[in-house]
Backbone bond lengths (Angstrom), bond angles and torsions (degrees), N, CA, C in turn:
res aa  C-N    CA-C-N  psi(-1)  N-CA   C-N-CA  omega(-1)  CA-C   N-CA-C  phi
1 X - - - 1.465 - - 1.523 109.34 -
2 X 1.340 117.06 129.74 1.452 121.01 -178.60 1.508 112.16 -71.44
3 X 1.349 114.90 166.51 1.464 120.46 -177.93 1.522 111.14 -62.02
4 X 1.348 117.29 -42.43 1.463 120.03 -178.82 1.521 111.21 -63.27
5 X 1.358 115.92 -42.43 1.460 119.55 -179.85 1.518 111.06 -67.21
6 X 1.345 116.06 -39.47 1.464 120.25 177.99 1.516 110.90 -62.00
7 X 1.353 116.21 -44.47 1.457 120.08 179.50 1.521 111.16 -63.15
8 X 1.353 116.87 -39.30 1.465 119.62 179.79 1.519 110.93 -65.85
9 X 1.337 116.59 -40.41 1.472 119.94 178.23 1.518 110.55 -63.99
10 X 1.328 115.61 -40.89 1.463 119.55 177.77 1.518 110.27 -62.81
11 X 1.328 116.34 -42.81 1.449 119.93 -178.82 1.515 110.46 -66.71
12 X 1.330 117.88 -34.99 1.454 120.94 177.86 1.519 110.76 -63.49
13 X 1.340 115.97 -39.49 1.458 119.25 176.74 1.518 110.52 -66.25
14 X 1.324 117.14 -38.39 1.464 120.61 177.60 1.521 110.02 -60.65
15 X 1.326 115.17 -42.86 1.460 119.32 -179.33 1.520 110.55 -66.34
16 X 1.319 116.40 -42.87 1.461 120.46 -176.47 1.522 111.50 -62.61
17 X 1.302 116.90 -43.99 1.456 120.86 -175.44 1.526 113.13 -96.24
18 X 1.336 117.49 -0.98 1.449 119.88 178.80 1.507 113.48 72.11
19 X 1.332 117.56 20.17 1.456 120.21 -174.62 1.520 111.41 -73.54
20 X 1.328 117.43 -30.39 1.469 118.40 178.25 1.514 110.49 -58.61
21 X 1.320 116.31 -49.64 1.456 119.48 178.02 1.510 112.32 -66.64
22 X 1.338 116.77 -36.03 1.467 120.92 -179.83 1.514 111.05 -62.77
23 X 1.346 116.82 -52.78 1.463 120.61 -178.80 1.522 110.24 -65.21
24 X 1.325 116.08 -51.68 1.460 118.75 -177.45 1.522 111.26 -62.94
25 X 1.324 116.86 -36.87 1.453 119.86 179.53 1.516 112.37 -64.59
26 X 1.326 117.12 -45.17 1.461 119.77 -179.09 1.525 110.87 -68.23
27 X 1.340 116.09 -44.82 1.463 118.42 178.98 1.518 110.02 -64.21
28 X 1.352 116.07 -36.38 1.455 119.95 177.17 1.517 110.88 -57.03
29 X 1.339 116.74 -47.22 1.457 119.90 -178.84 1.513 111.15 -62.81
30 X 1.334 116.30 -36.72 1.463 119.03 178.83 1.516 110.56 -68.78
31 X 1.334 116.40 -45.41 1.460 120.19 -175.92 1.518 112.68 -77.13
32 X 1.320 116.10 -50.24 1.456 118.64 -172.84 1.514 112.62 -73.19
33 X 1.322 117.31 -23.06 1.463 117.85 -175.25 1.513 114.12 -139.15
34 X 1.322 117.77 15.27 1.446 118.70 179.42 1.505 114.16 -134.14
35 X 1.341 116.76 -57.36 1.448 116.77 -162.23 1.516 116.42 -120.98
36 X 1.310 119.95 3.91 1.460 118.11 171.96 1.520 106.47 -83.08
37 X 1.322 115.65 73.51 1.460 120.32 -168.89 1.516 110.56 -136.60
38 X 1.332 118.57 90.73 1.454 120.05 179.26 1.523 111.39 -68.38
39 X 1.298 117.58 143.62 1.455 121.08 -178.00 1.524 110.74 -134.55
40 X 1.318 116.09 137.23 1.456 122.49 176.41 1.516 109.80 -106.48
41 X 1.327 117.31 139.04 1.453 120.55 176.70 1.519 110.11 -60.46
42 X 1.321 117.93 -42.42 1.459 122.05 -178.76 1.515 109.93 -104.78
43 X 1.333 117.55 117.63 1.452 119.91 178.47 1.526 111.72 -65.36
44 X 1.317 116.66 -25.33 1.463 119.41 177.86 1.514 110.96 -62.41
45 X 1.333 116.00 -31.35 1.462 120.49 -179.84 1.515 111.63 -75.15
46 X 1.354 116.44 -11.52 1.463 120.09 -176.63 1.521 112.01 -100.51
47 X 1.330 118.60 18.06 1.458 120.82 -178.05 1.526 111.15 -60.95
48 X 1.309 118.00 -29.54 1.452 120.82 177.27 1.525 108.58 -155.19
49 X 1.330 115.76 113.63 1.455 118.75 -177.83 1.516 109.71 -160.86
50 X 1.341 116.45 134.69 1.457 122.76 175.86 1.525 108.82 -114.67
51 X 1.333 115.77 134.67 1.461 121.56 -178.83 1.523 108.08 -134.48
52 X 1.318 117.21 132.71 1.460 123.23 -179.85 1.523 107.80 -126.06
53 X 1.332 116.28 115.93 1.465 120.73 -174.99 1.527 111.07 -117.71
54 X 1.332 115.28 144.95 1.466 120.76 173.52 1.521 109.23 -129.10
55 X 1.331 115.65 131.95 1.461 122.28 175.90 1.524 108.68 -119.06
56 X 1.318 116.16 136.19 1.456 121.68 175.97 1.529 108.56 -105.59
57 X 1.342 116.23 124.82 1.455 122.47 -176.22 1.523 109.09 -103.70
58 X 1.325 116.25 128.88 1.464 119.77 -176.50 1.522 110.88 -141.52
59 X 1.305 114.61 163.35 1.466 123.37 172.64 1.525 106.17 -129.06
60 X 1.329 116.89 104.62 1.455 120.04 -172.22 1.524 109.10 63.61
61 X 1.334 115.79 -128.30 1.464 120.44 179.86 1.521 112.43 -87.90
62 X 1.332 117.24 -3.50 1.453 120.93 -176.04 1.522 111.42 -90.68
63 X 1.321 116.09 131.64 1.457 121.42 175.59 1.527 108.67 -84.99
64 X 1.343 116.91 128.88 1.456 121.74 -178.70 1.519 113.42 -105.24
65 X 1.343 116.99 -41.85 1.455 119.04 -173.87 1.521 110.68 -162.13
66 X 1.334 114.39 165.59 1.463 122.52 174.94 1.521 107.67 -126.16
67 X 1.323 116.42 132.70 1.466 121.95 178.21 1.522 109.16 -118.34
68 X 1.332 115.44 134.60 1.463 120.84 177.21 1.518 109.18 -127.15
69 X 1.334 115.85 145.97 1.452 121.27 179.08 1.522 109.20 -142.49
70 X 1.315 115.64 126.85 1.469 121.96 177.92 1.521 108.79 -112.82
71 X 1.335 115.12 125.39 1.459 121.68 -178.06 1.524 109.56 -115.93
72 X 1.324 115.09 133.55 1.460 121.76 172.43 1.525 107.44 -123.63
73 X 1.325 116.06 111.38 1.455 121.85 -179.81 1.520 109.48 -109.54
74 X 1.322 115.78 125.94 1.460 119.77 -179.61 1.524 109.82 -156.85
75 X 1.341 115.58 125.93 1.465 122.83 173.58 1.525 112.77 51.71
76 X 1.323 116.29 49.36 1.461 119.86 175.31 1.511 115.30 76.30
77 X 1.325 117.51 14.19 1.459 122.31 175.74 1.523 109.82 -125.34
78 X 1.316 115.89 147.62 1.459 121.16 175.08 1.519 108.76 -130.05
79 X 1.320 116.57 126.41 1.457 122.81 174.37 1.520 107.06 -110.60
80 X 1.338 115.83 127.59 1.466 120.81 -172.77 1.523 110.02 -124.75
81 X 1.315 116.42 128.36 1.458 122.93 173.98 1.522 107.66 -118.01
82 X 1.317 116.69 123.52 1.460 120.45 -178.42 1.512 111.91 -128.78
83 X 1.330 116.28 145.61 1.462 121.76 175.39 1.517 109.55 -139.16
84 X 1.308 115.91 145.72 1.460 122.13 173.06 1.521 107.22 -137.42
85 X 1.327 117.28 133.13 1.461 120.37 178.44 1.516 109.68 -142.67
86 X 1.339 114.82 144.37 1.460 119.55 177.10 1.514 109.40 -69.72
87 X 1.325 115.49 153.45 1.458 119.76 179.54 1.520 109.47 -148.87
88 X 1.317 115.52 171.67 1.458 120.48 178.66 1.516 111.75 65.08
89 X 1.339 115.67 -151.34 1.461 121.07 -178.35 1.517 110.97 -62.93
90 X 1.348 116.79 -31.43 1.463 120.41 -178.51 1.518 111.69 -59.02
91 X 1.332 117.79 -33.05 1.458 120.80 -178.55 1.524 111.29 -64.91
92 X 1.326 117.61 -26.43 1.461 121.05 179.60 1.516 111.21 -72.91
93 X 1.351 116.44 -34.81 1.453 120.28 -173.90 1.521 112.95 -98.51
94 X 1.315 117.53 -31.73 1.468 120.62 -174.37 1.524 109.49 -143.74
95 X 1.324 115.91 58.77 1.455 119.77 -176.09 1.519 112.60 -65.53
96 X 1.314 117.35 135.47 1.450 121.36 177.32 1.523 109.02 -160.45
97 X 1.314 115.48 161.94 1.450 121.58 169.46 1.522 108.24 -152.17
98 X 1.311 116.20 147.63 1.459 120.34 179.59 1.516 108.52 -138.47
99 X 1.330 115.31 158.29 1.457 120.97 -179.91 1.521 108.96 -143.65
100 X 1.324 115.60 150.54 1.457 121.39 176.18 1.523 109.18 -137.36
101 X 1.320 114.83 148.39 1.452 122.58 178.20 1.519 106.50 -139.55
102 X 1.322 117.40 119.56 1.455 119.91 -173.54 1.521 111.34 -139.30
103 X 1.329 114.30 153.63 1.454 121.47 170.92 1.518 108.04 -134.50
104 X 1.331 116.51 127.76 1.453 121.55 176.84 1.520 109.05 -127.84
105 X 1.345 115.89 150.69 1.462 121.43 -174.57 1.525 110.67 -121.71
106 X 1.326 115.16 147.70 1.462 122.02 175.28 1.532 107.73 -90.48
107 X 1.354 116.09 106.58 1.457 121.51 -177.46 1.521 110.13 -134.26
108 X 1.311 116.32 134.14 1.457 119.90 175.20 1.508 113.80 58.24
109 X 1.330 117.04 31.09 1.452 120.42 177.52 1.512 115.49 80.93
110 X 1.340 117.80 16.13 1.467 120.38 177.55 1.527 109.49 -154.00
111 X 1.333 115.82 162.81 1.460 121.46 178.62 1.524 109.80 -83.07
112 X 1.337 115.97 135.14 1.461 122.02 179.36 1.527 110.02 -131.37
113 X 1.327 116.93 145.89 1.473 119.68 -177.38 1.521 112.27 -76.93
114 X 1.310 115.63 145.91 1.461 122.46 172.48 1.528 110.35 -117.82
115 X 1.345 116.31 -40.66 1.466 120.34 -176.42 1.516 109.38 -158.55
116 X 1.336 115.96 143.95 1.462 121.61 174.66 1.523 109.06 -149.54
117 X 1.324 116.62 128.50 1.464 121.45 171.69 1.519 108.85 -125.79
118 X 1.319 115.52 141.03 1.461 122.29 178.31 1.521 109.23 -129.96
119 X 1.316 116.34 147.86 1.460 121.10 172.95 1.523 108.36 -145.46
120 X 1.321 115.07 146.71 1.457 120.51 179.17 1.523 108.40 -143.96
121 X 1.330 114.86 130.90 1.454 121.22 -179.75 1.524 108.61 -124.36
122 X 1.333 116.12 125.73 1.453 121.85 174.04 1.528 108.23 -121.51
123 X 1.314 116.02 -175.88 1.454 119.32 179.94 1.527 111.56 -70.26
124 X 1.350 117.21 -17.10 1.460 119.73 -175.57 1.522 114.49 -111.05
125 X 1.346 119.07 -20.89 1.459 118.86 -176.19 1.521 111.76 -158.37
126 X 1.338 114.49 166.97 1.454 122.18 175.45 1.521 108.23 -133.09
127 X 1.346 116.49 131.14 1.461 122.21 -177.08 1.522 108.38 -130.42
128 X 1.337 116.26 140.96 1.460 120.85 177.74 1.517 109.55 -143.22
129 X 1.336 116.30 152.90 1.456 121.05 177.89 1.521 109.17 -151.82
130 X 1.336 115.62 157.99 1.459 120.88 174.46 1.521 109.03 -150.01
131 X 1.341 115.71 142.21 1.457 121.92 -180.00 1.527 108.43 -136.40
132 X 1.340 116.74 134.60 1.461 122.40 173.17 1.526 108.79 -116.07
133 X 1.337 116.19 136.46 1.456 122.00 176.94 1.532 109.64 -111.94
134 X 1.334 116.49 150.22 1.458 121.20 172.49 1.524 108.67 -83.36
135 X 1.333 116.97 169.52 1.468 120.29 178.23 1.524 111.07 -65.86
136 X 1.342 117.13 -19.73 1.465 121.30 177.80 1.520 112.12 -85.66
137 X 1.342 117.05 -5.49 1.458 120.39 178.06 1.506 115.14 96.30
138 X 1.346 117.90 4.89 1.470 120.96 178.07 1.525 110.01 -86.43
139 X 1.330 115.99 149.65 1.460 120.59 177.37 1.525 109.27 -80.64
140 X 1.343 116.25 120.64 1.454 122.42 -179.39 1.524 112.16 -88.31
141 X 1.323 116.75 -39.78 1.462 121.83 177.70 1.516 109.26 -145.43
142 X 1.323 115.07 149.09 1.462 120.74 -174.02 1.527 107.69 -151.77
143 X 1.344 117.15 104.59 1.457 121.60 -172.01 1.525 110.36 -125.69
144 X 1.335 115.79 135.84 1.462 122.27 173.63 1.519 108.97 -126.85
145 X 1.337 115.89 139.54 1.456 121.12 179.00 1.527 109.81 -137.46
146 X 1.334 118.19 115.96 1.461 127.09 -4.40 1.524 111.47 -71.51
147 X 1.334 118.80 164.17 1.466 121.16 177.55 1.522 110.47 -59.21
148 X 1.329 118.20 149.41 1.466 120.95 -179.33 1.530 111.37 -58.87
149 X 1.315 116.05 138.63 1.469 122.43 177.53 1.524 108.30 -90.40
150 X 1.334 119.37 114.75 1.472 120.87 -177.53 1.521 113.90 -63.68
151 X 1.343 116.85 -14.53 1.459 119.46 176.72 1.525 112.01 -87.45
152 X 1.348 116.27 -11.48 1.464 120.22 -178.36 1.521 113.02 -108.33
153 X 1.335 117.13 -34.50 1.466 119.97 -175.80 1.522 110.55 -128.10
154 X 1.339 115.22 154.67 1.452 120.31 176.55 1.531 110.00 -70.24
155 X 1.324 117.90 142.56 1.470 120.18 -178.84 1.527 111.71 -70.15
156 X 1.334 115.09 157.61 1.466 122.29 174.32 1.527 106.63 -121.29
157 X 1.309 117.07 108.65 1.456 120.97 -177.45 1.527 110.54 -72.39
158 X 1.336 115.50 160.80 1.465 120.22 177.25 1.527 110.86 -59.84
159 X 1.322 116.48 -35.04 1.461 120.28 179.82 1.523 111.26 -62.64
160 X 1.339 116.24 -37.32 1.462 120.10 179.73 1.523 112.67 -69.49
161 X 1.344 116.79 -15.83 1.461 120.48 -179.87 1.527 112.55 -94.07
162 X 1.317 117.18 4.47 1.457 121.35 177.73 1.523 110.38 -88.05
163 X 1.327 116.12 141.94 1.475 121.96 177.05 1.522 111.86 56.67
164 X 1.329 116.15 45.13 1.464 121.27 178.87 1.529 109.35 -115.79
165 X 1.318 115.96 157.13 1.459 121.82 174.50 1.519 108.40 -127.49
166 X 1.318 115.29 167.81 1.463 119.04 179.06 1.525 109.84 -81.83
167 X 1.341 118.14 165.32 1.469 120.35 -177.72 1.523 114.00 -61.81
168 X 1.347 117.37 -35.23 1.466 119.46 -179.24 1.520 111.39 -65.64
169 X 1.329 117.37 -42.98 1.464 119.88 178.25 1.527 110.87 -63.47
170 X 1.344 116.39 -38.53 1.460 119.94 178.34 1.520 110.74 -62.24
171 X 1.342 115.66 -44.63 1.460 119.42 -179.73 1.520 111.44 -64.72
172 X 1.329 117.04 -41.89 1.459 120.20 -179.50 1.524 112.02 -67.18
173 X 1.331 116.94 -37.42 1.469 119.53 176.51 1.522 110.71 -63.57
174 X 1.334 115.80 -40.50 1.461 118.16 179.23 1.526 111.19 -67.38
175 X 1.316 117.16 -38.16 1.460 119.77 179.37 1.522 111.36 -70.03
176 X 1.332 116.92 -29.19 1.462 120.14 170.00 1.527 110.02 -59.42
177 X 1.338 114.37 -44.02 1.468 119.68 -179.35 1.528 110.64 -64.28
178 X 1.340 116.05 -40.86 1.466 119.43 177.94 1.523 110.11 -61.17
179 X 1.330 116.53 -42.96 1.464 120.80 -178.91 1.523 111.34 -61.13
180 X 1.351 116.42 -37.21 1.466 120.43 -177.49 1.530 112.77 -83.58
181 X 1.346 116.61 -42.98 1.464 120.93 -170.96 1.521 113.69 -103.36
182 X 1.329 117.62 -16.67 1.456 120.33 -178.85 1.516 113.44 74.12
183 X 1.328 117.45 18.97 1.462 121.19 178.90 1.521 109.62 -154.57
184 X 1.331 116.72 170.92 1.459 122.66 178.36 1.518 110.14 -103.03
185 X 1.315 116.78 139.72 1.469 122.43 174.82 1.515 107.73 -171.83
186 X 1.327 116.78 145.75 1.452 120.21 175.72 1.510 113.10 130.29
187 X 1.345 115.04 165.38 1.456 122.17 179.79 1.520 108.72 -137.97
188 X 1.335 117.22 142.79 1.463 121.81 -176.00 1.519 110.17 -134.72
189 X 1.342 116.06 138.16 1.463 122.68 173.79 1.531 107.19 -89.40
190 X 1.329 116.88 116.32 1.466 121.92 -169.52 1.529 110.63 -121.24
191 X 1.336 114.75 139.49 1.459 122.29 173.79 1.518 108.43 -136.21
192 X 1.340 116.92 127.96 1.466 119.70 -177.01 1.525 113.40 -113.99
193 X 1.345 116.56 11.75 1.454 119.99 -178.96 1.513 113.05 97.84
194 X 1.329 116.45 -23.76 1.458 121.27 178.76 1.524 112.40 -120.87
195 X 1.329 115.79 -32.59 1.466 120.25 -177.11 1.520 110.67 -133.20
196 X 1.307 115.49 149.41 1.460 123.16 173.28 1.522 107.41 -116.95
197 X 1.333 117.42 126.17 1.459 120.27 -177.16 1.521 110.24 -153.09
198 X 1.320 115.42 163.68 1.454 122.85 174.07 1.530 108.29 -104.53
199 X 1.330 116.39 138.30 1.465 121.91 174.76 1.525 108.39 -113.63
200 X 1.327 116.21 120.00 1.459 121.81 179.90 1.523 109.18 -113.21
201 X 1.337 116.93 125.94 1.461 123.23 -177.59 1.527 110.34 -108.35
202 X 1.333 115.96 137.07 1.460 122.41 174.21 1.520 109.45 -140.91
203 X 1.330 115.65 156.80 1.465 121.49 -179.47 1.518 110.56 -95.18
204 X 1.327 116.06 133.48 1.464 121.67 171.05 1.521 109.48 -93.94
205 X 1.339 117.14 -45.88 1.455 120.85 177.89 1.518 111.94 149.70
206 X 1.307 115.43 179.53 1.465 121.92 178.01 1.524 109.49 -92.05
207 X 1.326 115.58 137.85 1.462 120.28 179.42 1.522 108.68 -147.70
208 X 1.317 116.23 179.02 1.462 121.92 178.96 1.512 109.56 -118.25
209 X 1.323 116.14 126.59 1.459 121.19 175.25 1.521 109.56 -91.97
210 X 1.318 115.50 134.09 1.453 121.31 172.44 1.525 107.41 -104.15
211 X 1.315 116.82 125.20 1.469 121.19 -175.82 1.524 110.34 -55.96
212 X 1.349 116.03 122.70 1.466 120.73 177.61 1.527 111.82 -106.02
213 X 1.320 116.03 5.98 1.452 122.92 171.61 1.524 107.10 -138.35
214 X 1.328 118.82 153.40 1.477 119.97 -179.16 1.522 112.95 -59.09
215 X 1.332 117.28 -24.01 1.463 121.16 -174.65 1.533 113.30 -102.87
216 X 1.338 118.70 -4.67 1.462 119.50 -170.41 1.529 112.91 -87.38
217 X 1.324 115.04 166.86 1.457 123.32 -175.57 1.517 111.03 -70.59
218 X 1.335 115.61 145.18 1.466 121.92 178.75 1.539 106.96 -135.74
219 X 1.332 116.22 118.25 1.461 117.79 179.17 1.517 112.98 152.07
220 X 1.326 116.05 -169.14 1.461 122.82 -177.78 1.527 110.06 -76.97
221 X 1.338 116.53 136.52 1.462 121.76 -178.17 1.525 109.87 -138.25
222 X 1.321 114.97 159.43 1.457 122.44 170.38 1.523 107.68 -97.91
223 X 1.335 115.83 120.40 1.464 121.47 -178.71 1.527 108.57 -93.79
224 X 1.331 116.60 118.77 1.462 121.99 179.33 1.527 109.73 -123.16
225 X 1.322 114.65 158.64 1.468 120.73 179.58 1.518 108.85 -122.70
226 X 1.324 115.96 132.73 1.457 122.19 177.45 1.524 108.81 -114.44
227 X 1.326 116.30 132.56 1.460 121.79 172.45 1.519 107.68 -112.26
228 X 1.323 116.57 125.70 1.459 122.81 179.56 1.519 108.65 -101.11
229 X 1.342 116.53 120.34 1.460 122.62 -178.62 1.533 108.75 -107.83
230 X 1.346 118.97 108.71 1.467 121.05 -178.15 1.523 111.98 -69.23
231 X 1.335 115.97 138.67 1.460 122.33 178.26 1.521 113.14 -120.95
232 X 1.330 117.46 -23.16 1.449 120.79 179.47 1.508 111.31 176.78
233 X 1.350 116.06 157.63 1.453 121.17 179.65 1.519 114.15 88.44
234 X 1.330 117.89 -6.56 1.460 121.34 -178.99 1.531 110.26 -84.79
235 X 1.315 115.87 153.62 1.460 120.65 -176.24 1.525 111.05 -65.37
236 X 1.322 116.53 131.61 1.460 121.85 -179.51 1.523 110.61 -66.52
237 X 1.338 117.05 -36.89 1.465 120.82 -176.46 1.522 112.57 -71.58
238 X 1.329 117.93 -19.07 1.461 120.96 -178.65 1.528 110.30 -76.73
239 X 1.326 115.57 144.34 1.468 120.35 177.64 1.526 111.54 -90.66
240 X 1.343 116.53 -1.89 1.459 119.70 -174.11 1.517 112.23 -60.49
241 X 1.348 117.16 -41.18 1.464 120.34 -177.35 1.527 112.12 -69.67
242 X 1.338 117.79 -14.19 1.465 121.26 179.07 1.523 112.53 -89.19
243 X 1.321 116.71 -11.54 1.455 120.36 -175.60 1.527 111.02 -71.89
244 X 1.339 117.12 149.57 1.473 119.47 175.13 1.520 110.30 -66.22
245 X 1.324 115.06 163.63 1.468 120.13 -174.91 1.522 112.24 -56.35
246 X 1.327 117.47 -36.33 1.462 120.35 -177.37 1.521 112.30 -64.15
247 X 1.333 117.48 -21.64 1.459 121.15 178.96 1.527 112.15 -94.57
248 X 1.331 117.21 3.74 1.461 121.20 176.83 1.519 110.25 -121.48
249 X 1.327 115.49 32.59 1.457 120.40 -178.62 1.527 111.22 -93.29
250 X 1.304 114.56 146.34 1.461 122.53 174.48 1.521 107.25 -122.79
251 X 1.321 117.36 126.88 1.456 121.89 177.17 1.526 109.49 -96.26
252 X 1.336 115.06 124.59 1.459 120.57 -177.03 1.524 109.14 -124.67
253 X 1.337 115.84 137.20 1.462 122.05 -179.33 1.528 108.25 -116.84
254 X 1.340 116.09 121.78 1.453 121.95 -177.00 1.525 110.51 -104.57
255 X 1.330 115.42 129.07 1.460 121.06 175.80 1.513 110.24 -108.56
256 X 1.336 116.15 155.74 1.461 121.55 179.29 1.523 109.21 -109.97
257 X 1.348 115.30 133.59 1.454 121.58 -177.09 1.526 109.93 -116.56
258 X 1.330 116.21 -171.10 1.464 120.78 -178.62 1.523 110.69 -59.28
259 X 1.341 116.23 151.20 1.467 123.12 -179.87 1.521 112.13 59.27
260 X 1.357 116.50 29.53 1.463 122.41 177.70 1.526 112.96 59.38
261 X 1.320 116.47 32.07 1.455 121.58 173.97 1.528 108.91 -76.95
262 X 1.339 116.66 127.98 1.463 121.95 -178.86 1.524 108.78 -111.30
263 X 1.340 116.43 128.40 1.460 121.28 -178.67 1.526 110.36 -134.51
264 X 1.335 117.95 143.81 1.468 120.03 167.76 1.527 108.78 -70.04
265 X 1.323 117.72 122.13 1.461 121.00 -176.08 1.530 112.21 -105.07
266 X 1.337 116.24 -14.90 1.456 120.12 179.56 1.533 108.38 -156.14
267 X 1.326 116.63 135.67 1.460 122.87 177.71 1.521 108.21 -130.95
268 X 1.326 116.51 132.61 1.466 121.62 -177.85 1.526 109.73 -124.53
269 X 1.333 116.11 131.50 1.455 122.24 176.21 1.519 108.06 -132.29
270 X 1.332 115.74 125.58 1.457 121.10 -176.90 1.516 110.74 -92.89
271 X 1.335 116.34 132.77 1.460 122.85 175.99 1.532 108.24 -121.35
272 X 1.345 115.03 -172.53 1.457 118.85 -172.65 1.523 113.82 -62.29
273 X 1.318 117.06 -36.23 1.460 119.77 -174.18 1.520 113.66 -108.68
274 X 1.316 117.28 13.10 1.459 118.31 179.42 1.516 111.89 151.38
275 X 1.318 114.99 -166.72 1.456 121.81 -175.17 1.523 110.88 -115.99
276 X 1.316 115.78 127.35 1.458 120.99 173.22 1.520 109.13 -86.77
277 X 1.323 116.82 137.77 1.462 121.62 -176.87 1.523 109.64 -128.07
278 X 1.325 115.85 131.23 1.460 122.20 171.65 1.516 107.93 -109.32
279 X 1.325 117.21 121.64 1.470 122.62 -178.06 1.528 110.04 -113.71
280 X 1.325 116.47 133.41 1.454 120.32 172.38 1.523 108.81 -66.29
281 X 1.332 116.15 125.73 1.456 121.26 178.96 1.525 108.17 -86.24
282 X 1.321 116.11 103.81 1.461 121.77 -176.03 1.522 112.23 -69.87
283 X 1.334 117.25 -20.17 1.464 120.42 -177.71 1.519 112.32 -88.25
284 X 1.345 117.89 -25.15 1.449 121.46 -177.07 1.529 113.09 -104.48
285 X 1.331 117.86 -11.70 1.458 121.72 179.24 1.522 110.43 -86.16
286 X 1.325 115.94 151.77 1.458 122.12 175.57 1.535 107.57 -110.16
287 X 1.339 115.10 99.17 1.457 122.05 -175.61 1.516 108.36 -111.96
288 X 1.324 118.79 117.18 1.467 121.05 -177.81 1.520 112.19 -57.07
289 X 1.340 115.07 132.24 1.461 119.78 175.33 1.504 115.13 82.20
290 X 1.356 118.63 1.66 1.453 120.02 179.50 1.525 109.28 -81.51
291 X 1.337 118.36 113.84 1.461 120.35 -176.62 1.504 114.30 -70.28
292 X 1.351 117.58 -13.72 1.468 119.71 -179.03 1.525 112.35 -80.59
293 X 1.360 117.05 -8.28 1.445 120.36 -176.58 1.523 110.59 -103.57
294 X 1.316 116.82 152.57 1.467 120.90 179.79 1.513 111.38 -67.57
C-alpha cells in the first residue's frame, strides 16, 4: 500500500471515530489556553519583549492543525493573541478554528488574570466567551454566547468560579516554579469562560529530545506530566470526564533558550488510535536570542 493510500485510510479512521477532532481539540486547549506561555527567570528582563510561536499538530504523518501565539510583554503585563486552525486532510473531515485573546498582570510576585476571551468555530457551531477579573481576583463579568445548554454540558456553579485563574496565568505560575526549582509541581483551579477544571503538574525527569522533524527542537528538556481534572462545562455525552486520571494525562517537554527563556517545545496527548503531537516550529517561530533564526 502506497503512502498516499495509507494516509487516506488513516484519515478515514480518524473521521470514523472522531479522533481528528479529539486530538486536535485537546491539544488546542493545551496550546491555545494553557501552555503557549514563555517565562523569564527575571521579570526585570521582561519589561519589553515580543515572542511569536508556531506549533504544528500532527497524528503520525498526518498534519491536523497549526497553532500560533503572539506575546507582548511590557512593564509587568502580558497580552496574548492565539489562534489554532485545522489544516491538511483534517480540515476536510473536521474543520475548525479557534482564537484566544488574554491579558495577565504581574501582581504580588505572581501572574494574575485580567481578561480572557475564547472563540471556536466548527462546521456545525460557533461558541464564544469572555471573562473579566478584578485586581483582587474576583470575576467581574462572565459571558457565553450562546449560553451553555444544561442538556449538553455539565453546569458550573458560582462556588466553582471562586478563587480561579485563567489557563495562561496557571501556565505562567508553573513556569515560574520551573525556573526556580528546576521541576514541575503544583495544582491550579482554572476557569476559561467555558470550562472549569483542575490542572495538576508533576515531574517525570530530564531527557534529551532528538529532532524528528526538520523544524523541531533538539536538545535537553524537562519532561513534565499534566493531569486535567474536569469540574464543569464539559460535554455530558463525552466519556472523557469518566476516564481515570492516567487516561487524561498530557506529556509536556520544556526547553530552555537564551536569557533563561523557558518554552514548551513538544506536547503529547494519547487518544484511542494513537498519539497526537504538537511540535514547536523552530523555523517559523520568533524567539528572542535564538541564534538559529534570522
